C-alpha positions in Angstrom: 0.0 0.0 0.0 1.4 3.4 -0.9 2.4 5.8 1.9 -0.1 8.4 0.7 -3.0 6.0 0.9 -2.0 4.8 4.4 -1.8 8.4 5.6 -5.2 9.2 4.0 -6.8 6.2 5.8 -5.3 7.2 9.1 -6.6 10.8 8.7 -10.0 9.4 8.0 -9.9 7.2 11.1 -8.9 10.0 13.3 -11.5 12.3 11.9 -14.1 9.6 12.5 -13.1 9.6 16.2 -13.5 13.3 16.3 -16.9 13.2 14.5 -18.2 10.5 16.9 -17.0 12.4 20.0 -14.3 10.0 21.0 -11.8 12.9 20.8 -13.4 16.1 22.0 -12.8 19.7 20.6 -9.8 21.1 22.4 -8.4 17.7 23.3 -4.9 16.7 22.5 -4.2 13.8 20.2 -1.8 11.1 21.1 1.9 11.8 20.4 3.3 10.9 17.0 5.1 8.0 18.6 1.9 6.6 20.1 0.1 7.0 16.8 2.9 5.2 15.0 2.5 2.3 17.5 -1.3 2.3 17.2 -1.4 2.2 13.4 1.8 0.3 12.8 3.2 2.9 10.4 6.2 5.2 10.1 6.3 8.7 11.6 6.3 10.1 8.0 2.9 8.6 7.4 1.6 9.9 10.7 2.9 13.4 10.0 1.3 13.3 6.5 -2.1 12.3 8.1 -1.8 15.1 10.6 -1.0 17.5 7.9 -4.1 16.5 6.0 -6.2 17.0 9.1 -4.6 20.5 9.6 -5.4 21.5 6.1 -9.0 20.7 6.7 -9.1 22.8 9.9 -9.7 19.7 12.0 -6.6 20.0 14.2 -3.9 22.5 15.0 -0.4 22.4 16.4 0.1 24.5 19.5 3.3 26.1 20.8 5.1 23.8 23.2 4.2 20.7 21.2 1.2 18.6 20.6 -1.7 18.4 18.1 -5.2 19.5 19.3 -8.7 19.1 17.9 -9.9 22.6 16.8 -12.6 24.0 19.2 -14.9 25.2 16.4 -14.5 22.1 14.1 -18.0 20.8 14.6 -19.5 23.1 12.0 -20.7 26.4 13.5 -22.1 27.4 10.1 -24.3 24.4 9.8 -25.9 25.0 13.2 -26.9 28.5 12.0 -28.7 27.2 8.9 -32.4 27.6 9.3 -34.8 24.9 8.2 -38.2 26.6 8.1 -41.2 24.2 8.1 -43.3 26.9 6.4 -40.9 27.3 3.5 -40.5 24.2 1.2 -37.5 25.8 -0.4 -35.6 24.8 2.8 -36.1 21.2 1.9 -35.1 21.8 -1.7 -31.8 23.4 -0.6 -31.1 20.4 1.7 -31.8 17.9 -1.1 -29.7 19.8 -3.6 -26.8 19.4 -1.2 -27.6 15.7 -0.5 -27.9 14.8 -4.3 -24.5 16.4 -4.9 -22.8 14.7 -2.0 -24.3 11.3 -1.3 -24.5 9.6 -4.7 -20.8 10.3 -5.2 -20.1 9.0 -1.7 -22.0 5.8 -2.5 -19.8 5.4 -5.6 -16.6 5.8 -3.6 -17.9 3.6 -0.8 -18.4 0.8 -3.4 -14.7 1.1 -4.2 -13.3 1.6 -0.7 -15.6 0.0 1.8 -14.3 -2.3 4.5 -16.1 -5.1 6.4 -16.4 -2.7 9.4 -18.4 -0.2 7.4 -20.5 -2.8 5.7 -21.4 -4.1 9.1 -22.4 -0.6 10.2 -24.7 -0.4 7.2 -26.2 -3.8 8.0 -26.8 -2.8 11.6 -28.6 0.4 10.4 -30.7 -1.7 8.0 -31.6 -4.1 10.8 -32.6 -1.2 13.0 -34.9 0.2 10.3 -36.8 -3.0 10.3 -37.0 -3.2 14.0 -38.8 0.1 14.5 -42.5 0.1 13.8 -42.6 3.6 12.5 -39.8 4.8 10.1 -40.9 8.3 10.9 -40.1 7.9 14.6 -37.0 9.3 16.2 -35.4 5.8 16.1 -36.4 5.5 12.5 -34.7 8.8 11.6 -31.6 7.8 13.6 -31.4 4.6 11.7 -31.7 6.4 8.4 -29.0 8.8 9.3 -26.8 6.1 10.6 -27.0 4.2 7.3 -26.0 7.2 5.3 -23.2 8.1 7.7 -21.8 4.6 7.4 -21.8 5.0 3.6 -20.0 8.3 4.0 -17.4 6.7 6.3 -16.8 4.1 3.7 -15.5 6.8 1.3 -12.4 7.2 3.6 -12.6 10.9 2.6 -12.2 13.0 5.7 -13.7 16.1 4.1 -16.8 14.3 2.9 -17.2 12.6 6.3 -17.0 15.9 8.2 -19.3 17.7 5.8 -22.0 15.1 6.2 -21.5 15.0 10.0 -21.9 18.7 10.2 -25.1 18.4 8.3 -26.5 16.2 11.1 -28.5 18.9 12.9 -30.0 20.4 9.7 -30.7 17.0 8.2 -32.5 15.6 11.3 -34.5 18.8 11.8 -35.7 18.7 8.2 -36.7 15.0 8.6 -38.5 15.7 11.8 -40.5 18.6 10.4 -41.3 16.9 7.1 -42.5 13.7 8.9 -44.7 15.7 11.2 -46.2 17.9 8.5 -46.5 15.3 5.8 -47.1 12.1 7.7 -49.7 10.7 5.3 -47.3 11.2 2.3 -44.4 9.1 3.6 -44.0 5.6 2.1 -44.3 2.4 4.2 -41.3 0.9 6.0 -40.7 -1.9 3.6 -40.3 0.5 0.6 -37.9 2.7 2.6 -35.9 -0.2 3.7 -35.7 -1.8 0.2 -34.3 1.4 -1.3 -31.5 1.5 1.4 -31.0 -2.2 0.9 -30.4 -1.7 -2.9 -27.7 0.9 -2.1 -26.1 -1.5 0.4 -26.1 -4.4 -2.1 -24.4 -2.3 -4.8 -21.8 -1.1 -2.3 -21.2 -4.6 -1.0 -20.8 -5.9 -4.6 -18.3 -3.2 -5.5 -20.6 -1.8 -8.2 -19.7 1.9 -8.0 -21.9 3.3 -10.7 -24.9 1.2 -9.6 -24.4 2.4 -6.0 -24.4 6.0 -7.2 -27.6 5.5 -9.2 -29.4 3.7 -6.4 -28.6 6.4 -4.0 -29.7 9.1 -6.4 -33.0 7.3 -7.0 -33.6 7.0 -3.3 -32.9 10.7 -2.7 -35.2 11.8 -5.6 -38.0 9.6 -4.3 -37.7 11.0 -0.8 -37.5 14.6 -2.2 -40.7 14.2 -4.2 -42.6 13.0 -1.1 -41.3 15.7 1.1 -41.7 18.6 -1.4 -44.7 17.7 -3.5 -45.4 21.3 -4.4 -41.9 22.2 -5.7 
């Protein structure tokens, strides 16, 4: 495996820890030596991974040594975005973003996914079937967990963080749309099958099919949530 690819994967793993809250804003990362031991790579690879994270604004080096997670890395801008239930354009803006980001992520996921990420997708799919109401909080969490697992499978730190920052806006839009348009949402089996098709394409390594299935899913959801647009 090329050094660049190793560094990129390490950067993605560290970013995942930040996104999931295992490493908090302002917290110091382990030393380069400890990271070398953890990942079994050279110091050059660790430094390259840290440089990638610094370029994204995820971490910073402080005087006196040490690398720290940026305090404002969790997306101040996204928390200021307003999703207005009285304005369907809010949903249109959200889905414009999702249709740009997620189908491409599904395509990359089909090329790069690991068994760990496939397992996360399977768990999310199972949770979708366990909940009685896909519109419930648990149903929404399962939906987001599936798409986040797909994003993680890209091993692209920028894409992962962008989607994670979208969490608040995405979930608020889902909650509002489900509440206001409950009678328009499709049944659980249809929702589950669309996600399952995305998973199957990713598992099979069919990149273009994964992209297409994800786009079809997003367009179907968009039509249901914004019928008047």
